[in-house]
C-alpha positions in Angstrom: -10.8 -13.7 -10.0 -10.7 -10.3 -8.3 -9.4 -8.8 -11.6 -12.2 -10.2 -13.8 -14.9 -9.4 -11.2 -13.8 -5.7 -11.2 -13.2 -5.4 -14.9 -16.6 -6.8 -16.0 -18.5 -4.9 -13.3 -16.7 -1.6 -14.1 -18.2 -1.9 -17.6 -21.6 -2.5 -16.1 -21.1 0.5 -13.9 -20.2 2.8 -16.8 -23.3 1.8 -18.6 -25.4 2.1 -15.4 -23.9 5.5 -14.5 -24.8 6.9 -17.9 -28.3 5.4 -17.8 -29.0 6.6 -14.3 -27.3 10.0 -14.9 -25.3 9.5 -11.7 -21.8 11.0 -11.4 -21.5 9.1 -8.1 -21.7 5.8 -9.9 -19.5 7.0 -12.8 -16.9 8.0 -10.2 -16.9 4.5 -8.7 -16.9 3.1 -12.3 -13.6 4.9 -13.0 -12.3 3.8 -9.6 -13.2 0.2 -10.4 -11.6 0.4 -13.8 -8.5 1.7 -12.2 -8.6 -1.1 -9.7 -9.0 -3.6 -12.5 -5.8 -2.3 -14.3 -4.1 -2.2 -10.9 -5.1 -5.8 -10.1 -3.8 -7.0 -13.5 -0.5 -5.2 -13.0 -0.3 -6.2 -9.4 -0.7 -9.8 -10.3 2.0 -9.6 -12.9 4.5 -7.6 -10.8 3.8 -9.8 -7.8 4.8 -12.8 -9.9 8.0 -11.0 -11.0 8.8 -10.0 -7.4 8.8 -13.7 -6.3 11.8 -14.5 -8.5 14.9 -15.5 -6.8 17.9 -13.1 -6.7 20.5 -13.4 -9.5 23.5 -11.7 -10.9 21.3 -8.9 -12.3 19.3 -8.2 -9.1 21.4 -9.4 -6.2 18.7 -8.5 -3.7 16.0 -10.2 -5.8 13.0 -8.8 -7.6 10.9 -7.9 -4.6 10.8 -4.2 -5.4 8.9 -4.9 -8.6 5.8 -5.3 -6.5 6.0 -1.5 -5.7 5.7 -0.7 -9.4 2.2 -2.2 -9.4 1.3 -0.1 -6.3 2.7 3.1 -7.9 0.8 2.6 -11.2 -2.4 1.8 -9.3 -2.1 5.0 -7.3 -1.4 7.1 -10.4 -4.5 5.7 -12.1 -6.7 6.5 -9.2 -5.3 10.0 -8.9 -6.0 10.7 -12.6 -9.5 9.2 -12.4 -10.3 11.2 -9.3 -9.4 14.5 -10.9 -11.6 13.7 -13.9 -14.5 12.9 -11.6 -14.1 16.1 -9.5 -14.2 18.1 -12.7 -17.6 16.5 -13.6 -19.1 16.6 -10.1 -18.3 20.2 -9.1 -20.5 21.8 -11.8 -23.4 19.6 -10.7 -23.3 21.2 -7.2 -24.5 24.4 -8.8 -26.8 22.8 -11.4 -28.0 19.4 -10.0 -29.5 16.9 -12.5 -32.1 14.3 -11.9 -30.9 10.8 -11.4 -32.6 7.4 -11.6 -32.6 6.5 -7.9 -34.0 3.0 -8.3 -31.3 2.1 -10.9 -28.7 3.4 -8.4 -30.2 1.2 -5.7 -29.9 -2.0 -7.8 -26.3 -1.1 -8.9 -25.3 -0.4 -5.3 -26.5 -3.8 -4.1 -24.6 -5.5 -7.0 -21.5 -3.3 -6.2 -21.5 -4.3 -2.6 -21.7 -8.1 -3.5 -19.1 -8.0 -6.4 -16.5 -5.8 -4.6 -17.1 -7.6 -1.3 -16.3 -10.9 -3.0 -13.2 -9.5 -4.7 -12.0 -8.0 -1.4 -12.5 -11.4 0.3 -10.4 -13.1 -2.3 -7.5 -10.7 -1.6 -7.9 -10.7 2.2 -4.6 -11.2 4.1 -2.1 -9.6 1.7 1.1 -8.3 3.4 3.2 -6.5 0.7 2.7 -2.8 -0.1 1.3 -3.9 -3.5 -1.3 -6.2 -1.8 -2.2 -3.6 0.8 -2.9 -0.9 -1.8 -5.1 -3.3 -3.8 -7.0 -4.6 -0.7 -7.5 -1.0 0.4 -8.9 0.0 -3.0 -11.4 -2.9 -2.8 -12.4 -1.9 0.7 -13.0 1.7 -0.5 -15.2 0.3 -3.3 -17.4 -1.5 -0.8 -17.7 1.6 1.4 -18.4 3.7 -1.6 -21.3 1.4 -2.7 -22.7 1.4 0.8 -22.8 5.2 0.6 -24.5 5.0 -2.9 -27.0 2.6 -1.4 -27.9 5.0 1.4 -28.2 8.0 -1.0 -30.3 6.0 -3.5 -32.7 5.0 -0.7 -33.1 8.6 0.4 -33.6 9.8 -3.2 -36.3 7.1 -3.8 -38.4 9.0 -1.3 -37.2 12.6 -1.6 -36.1 14.5 -4.7 -32.7 15.7 -3.6 -30.5 15.4 -6.8 -27.6 17.4 -5.2 -26.9 14.3 -3.0 -25.4 12.6 -6.1 -22.5 15.1 -6.8 -22.0 15.6 -3.0 -21.6 11.8 -2.6 -19.3 11.7 -5.6 -17.0 14.3 -4.1 -17.0 12.6 -0.7 -16.0 9.2 -2.3 -13.4 10.9 -4.4 -11.9 12.9 -1.5 -11.7 9.8 0.6 -10.0 7.9 -2.2 -7.5 10.8 -2.8 -6.7 10.9 0.9 -5.9 7.2 0.9 -4.0 7.4 -2.4 -1.7 10.1 -1.1 -1.1 8.1 2.1 -0.1 5.0 0.1 2.0 7.0 -2.4 3.9 8.5 0.6 4.6 5.1 2.0 5.6 3.7 -1.4 7.9 6.7 -1.9 9.6 6.1 1.4 10.3 2.5 0.5 11.7 3.5 -2.9 14.0 6.0 -1.2 15.1 3.4 1.3 13.8 5.3 4.3 14.7 3.9 7.7 12.1 3.1 10.4 11.1 5.9 12.8 13.9 7.4 14.9 12.2 5.8 17.9 12.5 2.3 16.4 16.2 2.8 15.4 16.9 3.9 19.0 15.0 0.9 20.3 17.1 -1.5 18.2 20.3 0.2 19.2 19.4 0.0 22.9 18.7 -3.7 22.7 21.8 -4.5 20.6 24.2 -2.9 23.0 22.7 -5.1 25.8 24.1 -8.2 24.1 27.0 -9.6 26.1 30.3 -8.6 24.5 28.9 -5.7 22.5 30.4 -2.3 23.4 28.9 -0.2 20.7 26.8 -0.3 17.5 27.2 2.2 14.7 26.9 2.8 11.0 23.4 1.2 11.2 21.3 1.1 8.0 17.7 -0.2 7.9 15.4 -0.3 4.9 12.9 -2.5 3.2 12.6 -3.9 -0.3 8.8 -4.1 -0.5 7.3 -3.3 2.9 7.9 -6.9 4.0 11.4 -8.0 3.2 13.5 -5.8 5.6 17.3 -5.4 5.4 19.8 -4.3 8.0 23.5 -3.6 8.0 25.6 -2.5 10.9 29.0 -2.3 12.6 29.4 -3.9 16.0 32.3 -2.9 18.3 33.5 -5.6 20.6 36.3 -6.1 23.2 39.6 -6.6 21.2 40.6 -9.5 23.5 37.6 -11.8 22.6 38.2 -14.9 20.5 36.9 -15.6 17.0 34.4 -18.1 18.3 33.0 -15.6 20.8 32.5 -13.1 17.9 30.5 -15.7 16.1 28.3 -16.1 19.1 27.8 -12.3 19.2 26.9 -12.2 15.5 24.4 -15.0 16.0 22.7 -13.1 18.8 22.7 -9.8 16.8 21.2 -11.6 13.8 18.6 -13.4 16.0 17.5 -10.1 17.6 17.1 -8.4 14.3 15.3 -11.4 12.8 12.8 -11.2 15.7 12.3 -7.5 14.8 11.4 -8.4 11.2 14.7 -8.1 9.4 15.1 -11.0 6.9 18.6 -10.0 5.6 21.3 -8.8 7.9 25.0 -7.9 7.2 27.2 -7.5 10.3 30.7 -6.2 10.5 32.6 -7.0 13.8 35.2 -4.4 14.8 37.6 -4.4 17.8 36.7 -1.5 20.1 38.9 1.5 19.5 39.7 0.7 15.9 39.0 3.6 13.6 36.0 2.9 11.4 37.0 3.1 7.7 33.6 4.8 6.9 33.6 8.5 7.4 29.9 8.6 8.5 30.3 6.1 11.4 
């Protein structure tokens, strides 16, 4: 539903932007068109990412959802550059726009994009967050167009249109780079912040029977499905059943911290770890 709402309205926006001679509306039209492509890809990749793990992808297909987020960001980046190239010359040579037409399109834009945003409310994956953010930006962009169109209905200030276009595009670029940075971190299997890693280690060594925790690795598949692996040093004299209790407590603690998949290796304290980076 969100895809069709955006795709059809983007075509209306392009026609409306040309008719009203507004680069602000055209900038949002390109933005909506990018969102439409992103929504279609997001839907497809989200379906792929829900597949269960197999021999080909032993961790599952969850990272496919990031592909949709990456393509979406790339589309917005290219579209924003095109709009900036059109808006900057108008700062020095403002052109008259059809303010009343902008007003009607702005009202329609707020309704259509608001409905699409409502349909996607509550997404948790990086893919869903990027798409929901784009739709929120659309709504805010149309609110800005509405305000500018009301002003230009009473005062002839055509330079407001390119200024508004640049403000919308700058805001979009700022959010795009933020999302691209987060997506890149996930692709590169970045760990949580150093503070969070230290927080986990502090709580793990407080578990009864645990002497030390090392060779810790934390990463996420898609921003939701988090994975951890670690070595736990214990007293060499404890029994096998006691180590199972320790493993259960370690797993439970990490699960409470948002880790869905955990690999734990138990080592007697003093035993030389076979990994050189322990």
